[in-house]
N, C-alpha and C positions, 0 to 999 in steps of 0.2 A: 371446737377450739381446744378443749382439754385433751381430746385424743390426739390432735395434731401436736400439741405441746409435749405430750408423753412420748410420741414417736420421735420427736426431735431430740428429747433428752436421751432416749435409748440409743439413737444413732450417734450422738455425741459420746456416750459412754463406750460404745463399741469402738469408735475411733480412738478414744483414749487408751483402751486396752490394746488395740492394734499398735499404737505408738510405743507402748511399753514393750511389746514383743519385738518390734523392729529394733529398739535400743538394745535389747538383750541379744538379738541375733548379731548385731554389729559388734557388741562387746564380749560375747561369749559368757554372759552373766545371768543372774536371776531375772525373771520377770517380776518387776516391782509392784505391779497392780496399783498404779497411782490413781486410777479412776474409781476404785471401788469405795473409797471413803465417802465421796459425795453421793454415790448410789445408795449406800447403806443408810445414809441420813435420810434419803427420800423415801425408801421403801425396801424392806428386807429382801424381797424377791427380785428387785430390779437388777441387782448385780448378777443374779443367776440368769436372768433373761439376756443380759449383755454377753455373758460368757457363752450362753447357748448359741447366740448368733455367731460369735467368733469360732466356737467349736474347738476341735482338737488343737488348733493353731495356738491357743493360749499357752500351751506347754511345749510348743515346737522347739524352742531353744534347748530344752532339757532332753529332747529326743536327739537333736543333732550334736549336742555337746555333752560331755560327761559331767554334768552338774546337777545336783539335786534341786528340785523346785523349792522355792520358799514355802514355808508351811501355810501361810495365808492363801497363796495362789493354789496350792494343791488342795486345800480344804474347800475353797469355793468351787473349784473345778469338779471335785468329787460330789459335792452337794448338787451341782447342776446335773450331773449324770443321773443321780438318784431321783431328782425332782422332775425330770422331763423324759420319761421313757416313751418311745414312740408307740402310737396306737397301732392296732393290727391293720387298719386301713390307711396308715400314713403313706405319703409318697416315698418312692425308693430313695430319693436324696435325703429325706429326713431319717429314714432307717439307717442308711449308711453313715450319715453324719454322727448319729448317736453311737454307732458301732466304732467309728473312728475315735471318739472320746473314750469309750470303754477300753479300746485297744491301746490307747495312749497310757492309760493307767496301768495296763498290763506291762507295757514296754518299760515303764518306770518302776516296775516291781511292786505295784500297789493294786488294789481293787476298790470298787465302790464301798466295800465294808472294811477296808484295811488300808491305812495310809503309811504303813511302814514301807521302807524303800530298799530295794536290792541294788547292788552295784550295776552300773551300766557302762557300756563302752561307746566311743564316738560313733555316731551314725549307725547305731545298731540297737538290738534288743538285749535285755538281760538274759544271761544263760539260763536255759530251762524255763523261760517264760511260756506258759501255756497260751495258745491262741484262743480268742473268744469266738463264739459261733457267728459265722457271717450271716447277714440277712439273706433269705432265699429269693433275692431279686437282683439280677444283674444282666439278664438277657436283653433287657430293653436297650442297653448301650450298643449291642451288636446290630440291632435292627434300626437304630436311630440314624437319621441323616447326619452328615458330617457337621452341619451347622448346629443341630440339636446336641450331638455328641460333645462338641466343644463347650457349649453352654453348660451341660450337665457336669462335665469334668471340671469346669471352672468353679462351679458350686461345691464340688467335692475335692477341691484342691488340698484340703488338709490330709487327704489320703495319699498325696504324692510325697512320700517319704522313702528314703532308701531302705531296701530290704523288705518292703511291705508286699507280700505275695498274696493279694486278695483278688476277688473276681473283678473288681473295678480296675485295679492296676493291670490285670491281664488283658482286659478289654481295651484299655488305652494302648497297651503295647501292640496289640493286633492291628490297631488303626493309627499308627504313628503319623502316617502321611495325611490322614484326614484331620488329625489334631493340628498338624502344621498348617493345613489350609485354613482351619478355623482361627488359628493365631493371626494369620495375615488378614483375614476378614475382620477380626475384632480390632486390629490396629487401624485398618481403613475406616471402620465405623466409629473410631475413637472411643470404643468401649474398653477403657483401660483396665478395669477390674477383670473382665473376661480375658483380655490379652495377657495380663499378668498371671492369671491362674493357668491358662493354657501353656504359657511359657515355662511355668514351674513344672508342669507335667513333662513337657518336651525335654527339659534338662535331664530327666530320668530315663527317657525312652531310647531304645536302639532303633536305628533305621530312619532317623530324622534327616531329611534332605540337607546336604551341606549348603546348598544354594539358599536355604532359608535365612542364614545369617542370624542365628538365634541370639548370640551374645550382643550384637549391635541392636537387634530388635528389642531386647530387654532394656538396654540402655535408653533407647528411644521411649519405650513405655514409661520408664521411671521419670525421664525428663518431662514428659507430657502429663503424666498422671500421678507423679510421686507426691504431690501435695495431699493426696488421699492416703492415709496410713495403711489402709487395707491393700492398696496397690503396692505401696512400698514394702509391705510384709511379704507379699508373694515374690516380688523381684529379689528381695534380700535372701529369702529362703532358697530361691533358685541359684543365687550366687554362692551361697554356702555349700550347697550340694554339688554345684559344678566344680568348685575349688577342691572338693573332696574326691571328685571323679566318681561319684556315686551313680549307678545305673540300676534299674529294676531287672 
C-alpha cells in the first residue's frame, strides 16, 4: 500500500510539472515549478524523481522561446542530471533520455557543473554550443517494427526539438511514413500519450503523407486526452513548432 501511495504521489507530481510546462508553452514564460514545494516537503529526492520522469521537457519552453529558465527550475533540473546517470546496461531509451537532458543544459548554455547561461535564440541552440557525446545505441530503431518504433519515439518525444541532429532524430526522419502509421494506430487504440508524442515528431519530419491530416489529428488527440497534462504538453509543443515552421 505504501509503494502504491508513493507511485500515486509521484504520478501526481509529474502531472503538476507537466501542467507548469504547458502553461509556459502557452504563455512563452518561465516554468514556475508549482509542484516542487510539496515534493520537497515529502522527500528531498522526490522532486528529482519527478523531473527525471518528465525529462528534458521540463525546460522545453526555454528551448523553444528565448527566455532564461527560472533559477529554481534550472537548479533542480541540473541536480537530476547529476543524480541519475544511466548505468552501462540501461535501456537505450534511458540513455537517450539522459542525453536529452544533458543536451538541453548545453542548449541553454549551461552544464551539469555550471548554471551560468549564454544567450539563446528562438527555436535554436546558443552559438558555439558544443554537442554532448551521443549514446552508442540507435540502430535498434532502424530494425524495429513500425509499431515498436512509434512507441519508442513517443517515449523519446523530448528529443523532438528543432535543429536536433542526433541519431534518434535521423532514424525518425528515415521512417516518417512508419511514424505516421503509428500515429493513426495510437489514435485508434486511444493511446493518447503515444499519439501525442508521435504527433510531435511528425510535426518536425519531412515526407509526412498529406492525407494524414496531422493538424486535425492533434486537435482530436487534445480533445480526447487533453485532461492528461502530459498529452497536452506534447500537443502544445507540436503547435509551437508547427507555428514556427520548424523541421529537422
